[in-house]
C-alpha positions as a Markdown table, in Angstrom:
| # | Residue | x | y | z |
|---|---|---|---|---|
| 1 | Unk | 22.4 | -42.0 | -23.5 |
| 2 | Unk | 24.7 | -44.5 | -25.3 |
| 3 | Unk | 28.3 | -44.5 | -24.0 |
| 4 | Unk | 31.4 | -46.2 | -25.4 |
| 5 | Unk | 33.2 | -48.7 | -23.1 |
| 6 | Unk | 36.8 | -47.6 | -23.3 |
| 7 | Unk | 39.9 | -49.5 | -22.3 |
| 8 | Unk | 41.7 | -48.7 | -19.1 |
| 9 | Unk | 44.4 | -46.8 | -20.9 |
| 10 | Unk | 41.9 | -44.7 | -22.8 |
| 11 | Unk | 39.5 | -43.6 | -20.0 |
| 12 | Unk | 41.5 | -40.5 | -19.1 |
| 13 | Unk | 40.9 | -39.3 | -22.7 |
| 14 | Unk | 37.1 | -39.8 | -22.7 |
| 15 | Unk | 35.5 | -36.8 | -24.4 |
| 16 | Unk | 32.1 | -36.2 | -22.7 |
| 17 | Unk | 31.1 | -33.1 | -24.7 |
| 18 | Unk | 29.8 | -29.8 | -23.4 |
| 19 | Unk | 26.1 | -30.8 | -23.2 |
| 20 | Unk | 26.9 | -33.9 | -21.3 |
| 21 | Unk | 29.1 | -31.9 | -18.9 |
| 22 | Unk | 26.1 | -29.6 | -18.5 |
| 23 | Unk | 23.8 | -32.5 | -17.6 |
| 24 | Unk | 26.4 | -33.7 | -15.1 |
| 25 | Unk | 26.4 | -30.3 | -13.5 |
| 26 | Unk | 22.6 | -30.3 | -13.3 |
| 27 | Unk | 22.8 | -33.7 | -11.5 |
| 28 | Unk | 25.6 | -32.3 | -9.1 |
| 29 | Unk | 28.1 | -34.9 | -10.3 |
| 30 | Unk | 31.8 | -34.1 | -10.1 |
| 31 | Unk | 33.3 | -34.2 | -13.6 |
| 32 | Unk | 36.7 | -35.4 | -12.4 |
| 33 | Unk | 35.1 | -38.5 | -10.8 |
| 34 | Unk | 32.1 | -39.2 | -13.1 |
| 35 | Unk | 34.4 | -39.4 | -16.2 |
| 36 | Unk | 36.0 | -42.5 | -14.8 |
| 37 | Unk | 32.7 | -44.2 | -14.0 |
| 38 | Unk | 31.4 | -45.8 | -17.2 |
| 39 | Unk | 28.0 | -46.9 | -15.9 |
| 40 | Unk | 27.3 | -43.8 | -13.8 |
| 41 | Unk | 27.9 | -41.5 | -16.8 |
| 42 | Unk | 24.6 | -42.5 | -18.3 |
| 43 | Unk | 22.9 | -42.6 | -14.9 |
| 44 | Unk | 23.8 | -39.1 | -14.0 |
| 45 | Unk | 23.0 | -37.8 | -17.5 |
| 46 | Unk | 19.4 | -39.2 | -16.9 |
| 47 | Unk | 19.2 | -37.3 | -13.6 |
| 48 | Unk | 20.5 | -34.2 | -15.4 |
| 49 | Unk | 17.7 | -34.5 | -18.0 |
| 50 | Unk | 15.1 | -34.8 | -15.3 |
| 51 | Unk | 16.4 | -31.7 | -13.5 |
| 52 | Unk | 16.5 | -29.8 | -16.8 |
| 53 | Unk | 12.9 | -30.7 | -17.4 |
| 54 | Unk | 11.9 | -29.6 | -14.0 |
| 55 | Unk | 13.8 | -26.4 | -14.4 |
| 56 | Unk | 12.1 | -25.6 | -17.7 |
| 57 | Unk | 8.7 | -26.5 | -16.2 |
| 58 | Unk | 9.3 | -24.3 | -13.2 |
| 59 | Unk | 10.4 | -21.4 | -15.3 |
| 60 | Unk | 7.3 | -21.6 | -17.5 |
| 61 | Unk | 5.0 | -22.0 | -14.6 |
| 62 | Unk | 6.4 | -19.0 | -12.7 |
| 63 | Unk | 6.5 | -16.8 | -15.9 |
| 64 | Unk | 2.8 | -17.5 | -16.5 |
| 65 | Unk | 2.1 | -16.8 | -12.8 |
| 66 | Unk | 3.7 | -13.4 | -13.0 |
| 67 | Unk | 2.0 | -12.7 | -16.3 |
| 68 | Unk | -1.4 | -12.9 | -14.6 |
| 69 | Unk | -0.4 | -10.0 | -12.4 |
| 70 | Unk | 2.0 | -8.0 | -14.6 |
| 71 | Unk | 1.3 | -6.9 | -18.2 |
| 72 | Unk | 4.9 | -5.9 | -19.1 |
| 73 | Unk | 6.8 | -8.9 | -20.6 |
| 74 | Unk | 10.1 | -7.2 | -19.8 |
| 75 | Unk | 9.2 | -7.6 | -16.1 |
| 76 | Unk | 7.4 | -10.9 | -15.8 |
| 77 | Unk | 9.8 | -12.9 | -18.1 |
| 78 | Unk | 12.9 | -12.0 | -16.0 |
| 79 | Unk | 11.0 | -12.7 | -12.8 |
| 80 | Unk | 10.0 | -16.1 | -14.2 |
| 81 | Unk | 13.6 | -16.9 | -15.2 |
| 82 | Unk | 14.8 | -15.9 | -11.7 |
| 83 | Unk | 12.2 | -18.0 | -9.9 |
| 84 | Unk | 13.0 | -20.9 | -12.2 |
| 85 | Unk | 16.6 | -20.6 | -11.3 |
| 86 | Unk | 15.8 | -20.6 | -7.6 |
| 87 | Unk | 13.8 | -23.9 | -8.1 |
| 88 | Unk | 16.8 | -25.3 | -10.0 |
| 89 | Unk | 19.1 | -24.4 | -7.1 |
| 90 | Unk | 16.7 | -26.0 | -4.6 |
| 91 | Unk | 16.5 | -29.2 | -6.7 |
| 92 | Unk | 20.3 | -29.4 | -7.0 |
| 93 | Unk | 20.6 | -29.0 | -3.3 |
| 94 | Unk | 18.0 | -31.7 | -2.6 |
| 95 | Unk | 19.6 | -34.3 | -4.9 |
| 96 | Unk | 23.1 | -33.4 | -3.7 |
| 97 | Unk | 22.0 | -34.2 | -0.2 |
| 98 | Unk | 21.0 | -37.8 | -1.3 |
| 99 | Unk | 24.1 | -40.0 | -1.1 |
| 100 | Unk | 25.1 | -43.5 | -0.1 |
| 101 | Unk | 25.1 | -42.7 | 3.6 |
| 102 | Unk | 21.6 | -41.2 | 3.9 |
| 103 | Unk | 19.8 | -42.7 | 0.9 |
| 104 | Unk | 17.7 | -45.0 | 3.1 |
| 105 | Unk | 17.1 | -42.6 | 6.0 |
| 106 | Unk | 13.5 | -41.6 | 6.5 |
| 107 | Unk | 14.0 | -38.1 | 8.1 |
| 108 | Unk | 16.1 | -36.5 | 5.4 |
| 109 | Unk | 13.9 | -38.0 | 2.7 |
| 110 | Unk | 10.8 | -36.8 | 4.4 |
| 111 | Unk | 12.1 | -33.3 | 4.6 |
| 112 | Unk | 13.2 | -33.3 | 1.0 |
| 113 | Unk | 9.9 | -34.8 | 0.0 |
| 114 | Unk | 7.8 | -32.2 | 1.8 |
| 115 | Unk | 9.9 | -29.3 | 0.3 |
| 116 | Unk | 9.6 | -30.7 | -3.2 |
| 117 | Unk | 5.9 | -31.4 | -2.6 |
| 118 | Unk | 5.2 | -27.8 | -1.5 |
| 119 | Unk | 7.0 | -26.4 | -4.5 |
| 120 | Unk | 5.3 | -28.8 | -6.9 |
| 121 | Unk | 1.9 | -28.1 | -5.5 |
| 122 | Unk | 2.3 | -24.3 | -6.0 |
| 123 | Unk | 3.8 | -24.7 | -9.5 |
| 124 | Unk | 0.9 | -26.9 | -10.5 |
| 125 | Unk | -1.6 | -24.1 | -10.0 |
| 126 | Unk | -0.4 | -21.8 | -12.8 |
| 127 | Unk | -0.2 | -24.8 | -15.2 |
| 128 | Unk | -3.7 | -25.8 | -14.4 |
| 129 | Unk | -4.9 | -22.2 | -15.0 |
| 130 | Unk | -3.2 | -22.3 | -18.3 |
| 131 | Unk | -4.8 | -25.6 | -19.4 |
| 132 | Unk | -8.3 | -24.5 | -18.3 |
| 133 | Unk | -7.9 | -20.8 | -19.4 |
| 134 | Unk | -11.2 | -20.6 | -21.4 |
| 135 | Unk | -13.3 | -22.3 | -18.8 |
| 136 | Unk | -11.9 | -20.2 | -16.0 |
| 137 | Unk | -12.5 | -16.9 | -17.9 |
| 138 | Unk | -16.2 | -17.8 | -18.3 |
| 139 | Unk | -16.4 | -18.6 | -14.6 |
| 140 | Unk | -14.7 | -15.4 | -13.7 |
| 141 | Unk | -17.2 | -13.4 | -15.7 |
| 142 | Unk | -20.0 | -15.1 | -13.7 |
| 143 | Unk | -18.3 | -14.6 | -10.4 |
| 144 | Unk | -17.7 | -10.9 | -11.2 |
| 145 | Unk | -21.4 | -10.4 | -12.0 |
| 146 | Unk | -22.2 | -12.1 | -8.7 |
| 147 | Unk | -19.8 | -9.7 | -6.9 |
| 148 | Unk | -21.4 | -6.7 | -8.6 |
| 149 | Unk | -24.9 | -7.9 | -7.4 |
| 150 | Unk | -23.5 | -8.4 | -3.9 |
| 151 | Unk | -21.9 | -4.9 | -3.9 |
| 152 | Unk | -25.2 | -3.5 | -5.0 |
| 153 | Unk | -27.0 | -5.2 | -2.1 |
| 154 | Unk | -24.4 | -3.9 | 0.3 |
| 155 | Unk | -24.8 | -0.3 | -1.0 |
| 156 | Unk | -28.6 | -0.6 | -0.8 |
| 157 | Unk | -28.2 | -1.8 | 2.8 |
| 158 | Unk | -25.8 | 1.1 | 3.5 |
| 159 | Unk | -27.8 | 3.9 | 2.0 |
| 160 | Unk | -31.2 | 2.2 | 2.2 |
| 161 | Unk | -32.3 | 3.9 | 5.5 |
| 162 | Unk | -31.5 | 7.3 | 4.2 |
| 163 | Unk | -33.2 | 6.7 | 0.9 |
| 164 | Unk | -36.3 | 5.3 | 2.7 |
| 165 | Unk | -36.5 | 8.4 | 4.9 |
| 166 | Unk | -36.3 | 10.7 | 1.8 |
| 167 | Unk | -38.9 | 8.7 | -0.1 |
| 168 | Unk | -41.3 | 8.8 | 2.9 |
| 169 | Unk | -40.8 | 12.6 | 3.3 |
| 170 | Unk | -41.4 | 13.0 | -0.5 |
| 171 | Unk | -44.5 | 10.8 | -0.4 |
| 172 | Unk | -45.9 | 12.7 | 2.6 |
| 173 | Unk | -45.5 | 16.1 | 1.0 |
| 174 | Unk | -46.8 | 14.9 | -2.3 |
| 175 | Unk | -49.8 | 13.4 | -0.6 |
| 176 | Unk | -50.6 | 16.7 | 1.0 |
| 177 | Unk | -50.5 | 18.4 | -2.4 |
| 178 | Unk | -52.7 | 15.7 | -3.9 |
| 179 | Unk | -55.3 | 16.0 | -1.1 |
| 180 | Unk | -55.5 | 19.8 | -1.6 |
| 181 | Unk | -55.7 | 19.3 | -5.3 |
| 182 | Unk | -58.6 | 16.9 | -4.9 |
| 183 | Unk | -60.4 | 19.3 | -2.5 |
| 184 | Unk | -60.0 | 22.2 | -5.0 |
| 185 | Unk | -61.2 | 20.0 | -7.9 |
| 186 | Unk | -64.2 | 18.9 | -5.9 |
| 187 | Unk | -65.0 | 22.5 | -4.9 |
| 188 | Unk | -64.7 | 23.6 | -8.5 |
| 189 | Unk | -67.1 | 20.9 | -9.7 |
| 190 | Unk | -69.6 | 21.8 | -7.0 |
| 191 | Unk | -69.5 | 25.4 | -8.1 |
| 192 | Unk | -69.9 | 24.6 | -11.8 |
| 193 | Unk | -72.8 | 22.2 | -11.2 |
| 194 | Unk | -74.5 | 24.8 | -9.0 |
| 195 | Unk | -74.0 | 27.5 | -11.8 |
| 196 | Unk | -75.4 | 25.4 | -14.6 |
| 197 | Unk | -78.2 | 23.8 | -12.5 |
| 198 | Unk | -77.0 | 20.3 | -12.8 |
| 199 | Unk | -76.4 | 19.9 | -9.1 |
| 200 | Unk | -76.9 | 21.5 | -5.7 |
| 201 | Unk | -80.2 | 23.6 | -5.6 |
| 202 | Unk | -80.9 | 23.0 | -9.3 |
| 203 | Unk | -81.3 | 26.8 | -10.1 |
| 204 | Unk | -79.5 | 28.0 | -13.2 |
| 205 | Unk | -77.4 | 31.2 | -12.9 |
| 206 | Unk | -75.1 | 32.8 | -10.3 |
| 207 | Unk | -77.3 | 32.7 | -7.3 |
| 208 | Unk | -76.2 | 33.2 | -3.7 |
| 209 | Unk | -75.5 | 29.5 | -3.3 |
| 210 | Unk | -73.3 | 29.5 | -6.4 |
| 211 | Unk | -71.5 | 32.6 | -5.3 |
| 212 | Unk | -70.8 | 31.0 | -1.9 |
| 213 | Unk | -69.5 | 27.9 | -3.6 |
| 214 | Unk | -67.4 | 30.1 | -5.9 |
| 215 | Unk | -65.9 | 31.9 | -2.8 |
| 216 | Unk | -65.2 | 28.5 | -1.2 |
| 217 | Unk | -63.5 | 27.3 | -4.3 |
| 218 | Unk | -61.4 | 30.5 | -4.6 |
| 219 | Unk | -60.3 | 30.2 | -1.0 |
| 220 | Unk | -59.3 | 26.5 | -1.4 |
| 221 | Unk | -57.4 | 27.4 | -4.7 |
| 222 | Unk | -55.5 | 30.2 | -2.9 |
| 223 | Unk | -54.7 | 27.8 | 0.0 |
| 224 | Unk | -53.5 | 25.2 | -2.6 |
| 225 | Unk | -51.3 | 27.8 | -4.3 |
| 226 | Unk | -49.8 | 28.8 | -1.0 |
| 227 | Unk | -49.1 | 25.2 | 0.0 |
| 228 | Unk | -47.6 | 24.5 | -3.4 |
| 229 | Unk | -45.2 | 27.4 | -3.0 |
| 230 | Unk | -44.2 | 26.2 | 0.4 |
| 231 | Unk | -44.0 | 22.5 | -0.3 |
| 232 | Unk | -42.6 | 22.4 | -3.8 |
| 233 | Unk | -39.1 | 23.7 | -2.8 |
| 234 | Unk | -39.0 | 21.0 | -0.1 |
| 235 | Unk | -40.0 | 18.4 | -2.8 |
| 236 | Unk | -37.3 | 19.7 | -5.1 |
| 237 | Unk | -34.7 | 19.5 | -2.3 |
| 238 | Unk | -35.7 | 15.9 | -1.5 |
| 239 | Unk | -35.5 | 15.0 | -5.2 |
| 240 | Unk | -32.0 | 16.4 | -5.4 |
| 241 | Unk | -30.9 | 14.5 | -2.3 |
| 242 | Unk | -32.3 | 11.3 | -3.9 |
| 243 | Unk | -30.4 | 12.1 | -7.1 |
| 244 | Unk | -27.2 | 12.7 | -5.2 |
| 245 | Unk | -27.6 | 9.5 | -3.3 |
| 246 | Unk | -28.2 | 7.5 | -6.5 |
| 247 | Unk | -25.2 | 9.2 | -8.1 |
| 248 | Unk | -23.0 | 8.2 | -5.1 |
| 249 | Unk | -24.2 | 4.6 | -5.3 |
| 250 | Unk | -23.5 | 4.5 | -9.1 |
| 251 | Unk | -20.0 | 6.0 | -8.6 |
| 252 | Unk | -19.2 | 3.4 | -6.0 |
| 253 | Unk | -20.4 | 0.6 | -8.2 |
| 254 | Unk | -18.3 | 1.9 | -11.1 |
| 255 | Unk | -15.2 | 2.2 | -8.7 |
| 256 | Unk | -15.9 | -1.4 | -7.6 |
| 257 | Unk | -16.2 | -2.6 | -11.2 |
| 258 | Unk | -12.8 | -1.2 | -12.0 |
| 259 | Unk | -11.3 | -3.2 | -9.1 |
| 260 | Unk | -12.5 | -6.5 | -10.6 |
| 261 | Unk | -9.7 | -8.2 | -12.4 |
| 262 | Unk | -8.5 | -11.5 | -13.8 |
| 263 | Unk | -5.4 | -11.9 | -11.5 |
| 264 | Unk | -4.0 | -15.0 | -10.1 |
| 265 | Unk | -6.1 | -15.2 | -7.0 |
| 266 | Unk | -9.3 | -14.3 | -8.9 |
| 267 | Unk | -8.5 | -17.1 | -11.4 |
| 268 | Unk | -7.9 | -19.5 | -8.6 |
| 269 | Unk | -11.2 | -18.6 | -7.0 |
| 270 | Unk | -12.9 | -19.0 | -10.4 |
| 271 | Unk | -11.2 | -22.4 | -10.8 |
| 272 | Unk | -12.4 | -23.4 | -7.3 |
| 273 | Unk | -16.0 | -22.5 | -8.1 |
| 274 | Unk | -15.7 | -24.2 | -11.5 |
| 275 | Unk | -14.6 | -27.4 | -9.8 |
| 276 | Unk | -17.4 | -27.3 | -7.3 |
| 277 | Unk | -19.9 | -27.2 | -10.1 |
| 278 | Unk | -18.3 | -29.8 | -12.5 |
| 279 | Unk | -17.4 | -33.2 | -11.1 |
| 280 | Unk | -15.8 | -34.4 | -14.4 |
| 281 | Unk | -13.5 | -31.4 | -14.4 |
| 282 | Unk | -12.7 | -32.0 | -10.7 |
| 283 | Unk | -11.4 | -35.5 | -11.4 |
| 284 | Unk | -9.2 | -34.4 | -14.3 |
| 285 | Unk | -8.0 | -31.4 | -12.2 |
| 286 | Unk | -6.7 | -33.7 | -9.4 |
| 287 | Unk | -5.1 | -36.0 | -11.9 |
| 288 | Unk | -3.3 | -33.2 | -13.6 |
| 289 | Unk | -2.2 | -31.7 | -10.3 |
| 290 | Unk | -0.7 | -35.1 | -9.3 |
| 291 | Unk | 1.1 | -35.4 | -12.6 |
| 292 | Unk | 2.5 | -31.9 | -12.4 |
| 293 | Unk | 3.6 | -32.4 | -8.8 |
| 294 | Unk | 5.4 | -35.6 | -9.9 |
| 295 | Unk | 7.4 | -33.5 | -12.3 |
| 296 | Unk | 8.8 | -31.5 | -9.4 |
| 297 | Unk | 9.3 | -34.6 | -7.3 |
| 298 | Unk | 11.0 | -36.6 | -10.0 |
| 299 | Unk | 14.6 | -35.4 | -9.3 |
| 300 | Unk | 14.3 | -36.5 | -5.7 |
| 301 | Unk | 12.5 | -39.7 | -6.5 |
| 302 | Unk | 14.9 | -40.8 | -9.3 |
| 303 | Unk | 18.0 | -40.0 | -7.3 |
| 304 | Unk | 16.6 | -42.0 | -4.4 |
| 305 | Unk | 15.5 | -45.0 | -6.5 |
| 306 | Unk | 18.6 | -45.3 | -8.7 |
| 307 | Unk | 21.2 | -47.6 | -7.1 |
| 308 | Unk | 24.4 | -46.2 | -5.7 |
| 309 | Unk | 27.1 | -46.9 | -8.2 |
| 310 | Unk | 30.9 | -46.5 | -8.5 |
| 311 | Unk | 30.6 | -42.7 | -8.6 |
| 312 | Unk | 29.1 | -42.4 | -5.1 |
| 313 | Unk | 31.7 | -44.9 | -3.8 |
| 314 | Unk | 34.5 | -42.8 | -5.4 |
| 315 | Unk | 32.9 | -39.6 | -4.1 |
| 316 | Unk | 32.8 | -41.0 | -0.6 |
| 317 | Unk | 36.3 | -42.3 | -0.7 |
| 318 | Unk | 37.5 | -39.0 | -2.2 |
| 319 | Unk | 35.8 | -37.0 | 0.5 |
| 320 | Unk | 37.4 | -39.2 | 3.2 |
| 321 | Unk | 40.8 | -38.9 | 1.5 |
| 322 | Unk | 40.4 | -35.1 | 1.4 |
| 323 | Unk | 39.4 | -35.0 | 5.0 |
| 324 | Unk | 42.4 | -37.2 | 6.0 |
| 325 | Unk | 44.8 | -35.0 | 3.9 |
| 326 | Unk | 43.3 | -31.9 | 5.4 |
| 327 | Unk | 44.0 | -33.2 | 8.9 |
| 328 | Unk | 47.5 | -34.2 | 7.9 |
| 329 | Unk | 48.2 | -30.8 | 6.3 |
| 330 | Unk | 46.9 | -29.0 | 9.3 |
| 331 | Unk | 49.1 | -31.1 | 11.6 |
| 332 | Unk | 52.1 | -30.6 | 9.3 |
| 333 | Unk | 51.4 | -26.8 | 9.3 |
| 334 | Unk | 51.2 | -26.9 | 13.1 |
| 335 | Unk | 54.5 | -28.7 | 13.5 |
| 336 | Unk | 56.2 | -26.3 | 11.1 |
| 337 | Unk | 54.9 | -23.3 | 13.0 |
| 338 | Unk | 56.0 | -24.8 | 16.3 |
| 339 | Unk | 59.5 | -25.5 | 14.8 |
| 340 | Unk | 59.7 | -22.0 | 13.4 |
| 341 | Unk | 58.7 | -20.5 | 16.8 |
| 342 | Unk | 61.3 | -22.7 | 18.5 |
| 343 | Unk | 64.1 | -21.8 | 16.2 |
| 344 | Unk | 63.1 | -18.2 | 16.2 |
| 345 | Unk | 63.3 | -18.2 | 20.0 |
| 346 | Unk | 66.8 | -19.7 | 20.0 |
| 347 | Unk | 68.1 | -17.2 | 17.4 |
| 348 | Unk | 66.4 | -14.2 | 19.0 |
| 349 | Unk | 67.8 | -15.2 | 22.4 |
| 350 | Unk | 71.3 | -15.4 | 21.0 |
| 351 | Unk | 70.9 | -12.1 | 19.2 |
| 352 | Unk | 69.8 | -10.4 | 22.4 |
| 353 | Unk | 72.8 | -11.8 | 24.3 |
| 354 | Unk | 75.1 | -10.6 | 21.6 |
| 355 | Unk | 73.5 | -7.2 | 21.7 |
| 356 | Unk | 73.9 | -6.8 | 25.4 |
| 357 | Unk | 77.4 | -8.1 | 25.3 |
| 358 | Unk | 78.4 | -5.6 | 22.5 |
| 359 | Unk | 76.8 | -2.7 | 24.2 |
| 360 | Unk | 78.2 | -3.3 | 27.6 |
| 361 | Unk | 81.3 | -1.2 | 27.2 |
| 362 | Unk | 79.3 | 1.6 | 25.5 |
| 363 | Unk | 76.9 | 1.7 | 28.4 |
| 364 | Unk | 79.8 | 1.9 | 30.9 |
| 365 | Unk | 81.3 | 4.7 | 28.9 |
| 366 | Unk | 78.1 | 6.7 | 28.8 |
| 367 | Unk | 77.6 | 6.2 | 32.6 |
| 368 | Unk | 81.2 | 7.5 | 33.2 |
| 369 | Unk | 80.4 | 10.6 | 31.1 |
| 370 | Unk | 77.2 | 11.3 | 33.0 |
| 371 | Unk | 79.0 | 10.8 | 36.3 |
| 372 | Unk | 81.9 | 13.1 | 35.3 |
| 373 | Unk | 79.4 | 15.8 | 34.3 |
| 374 | Unk | 77.7 | 15.5 | 37.8 |
| 375 | Unk | 81.1 | 15.8 | 39.4 |
| 376 | Unk | 82.3 | 18.8 | 37.4 |
| 377 | Unk | 79.1 | 20.8 | 37.1 |
| 378 | Unk | 77.7 | 22.0 | 40.5 |
| 379 | Unk | 74.3 | 22.7 | 38.8 |
| 380 | Unk | 73.8 | 19.0 | 37.9 |
| 381 | Unk | 72.1 | 17.1 | 40.7 |
| 382 | Unk | 72.3 | 13.4 | 41.5 |
| 383 | Unk | 68.6 | 12.8 | 40.8 |
| 384 | Unk | 68.8 | 14.4 | 37.4 |
| 385 | Unk | 71.9 | 12.3 | 36.6 |
| 386 | Unk | 70.0 | 9.2 | 37.7 |
| 387 | Unk | 67.1 | 10.0 | 35.5 |
| 388 | Unk | 69.3 | 10.4 | 32.5 |
| 389 | Unk | 71.0 | 7.1 | 33.2 |
| 390 | Unk | 67.6 | 5.4 | 33.5 |
| 391 | Unk | 66.4 | 6.9 | 30.1 |
| 392 | Unk | 69.6 | 6.6 | 28.2 |
| 393 | Unk | 71.4 | 3.6 | 29.6 |
| 394 | Unk | 69.1 | 1.2 | 31.4 |
| 395 | Unk | 66.8 | -1.2 | 29.3 |
| 396 | Unk | 63.0 | -1.3 | 29.6 |
| 397 | Unk | 61.2 | -4.5 | 30.5 |
| 398 | Unk | 59.1 | -6.0 | 27.6 |
| 399 | Unk | 55.4 | -6.2 | 28.2 |
């Protein structure tokens, strides 16, 4: 930002403007001191621009993050603004802590760097999801289908034994009916062949052999009908159980499908699976993460790299002066309080002496009155008179 180099007599009237003042506030510069520092005006305006950029980026990233979990914009937009403001406060605190005295100290810088790195790494995730939104949605669709198949396998494993038992019972009963049906069919064929002479004895007509085969067929058919009446209800019950079991599995699959979503964690998992399968995308992902993390780290980096100018020297001297003045003011206040207490003691002592002196005759007069009453009234005892003197005449010691 271009600044005018004003003469000494004009520096106090330098008009910095509202926006410049806002940039200085973002960079944690004191307006009363920075106004007098020509070179540092521009330097701290640059820092303010960087903090402003980081603030806007954090607000956008957090707003998008909340939008992945909340559908109502009246909720996720204020939340994004609030979290962006928190990041702004953290950034201002970090750069405020970097001054001429600790600029080159490793431990404070390491702590500030780790904090900024953590915030930057998290804020990079929503931005990455926004940039690769289409690809991530495709991967989420594939992942959800895989989850459905896995859920189906789990349900089959859970209900498989029961389903197997029902199917075996059904097959056993059906096999019994099929065997009886085959036996009855075979008996019927033997009877018909015997009756028309194509089989058996070869005699045409209802002979004794044919009649015997007819009776055998009738008996087998009756047995089949009896077995059918006994087994069919059991078959129907097994079929209903199978239908109920299949309905339960289907309902659980539908309930599981409703739980599938495109929230933040689901998108992150989809992005992770997408990166595993695409090496080209993986390289660009790490590159973008590094760039986005640098956005969050830039206020700390810039404040550390920029040289300490006149402003920081003035701020240090001003702080030392205020400390010195604070000590002097406290000492002056202490001396004044001690003087006040001393003078108050002198004056109070004199007032007490005057009070005792002025009340001496009155106290003697009151004691004479109480003594005379004791002398004249036989009902008044000495002890009662002494008690009245103690309460009415004598003074009480201060605690």
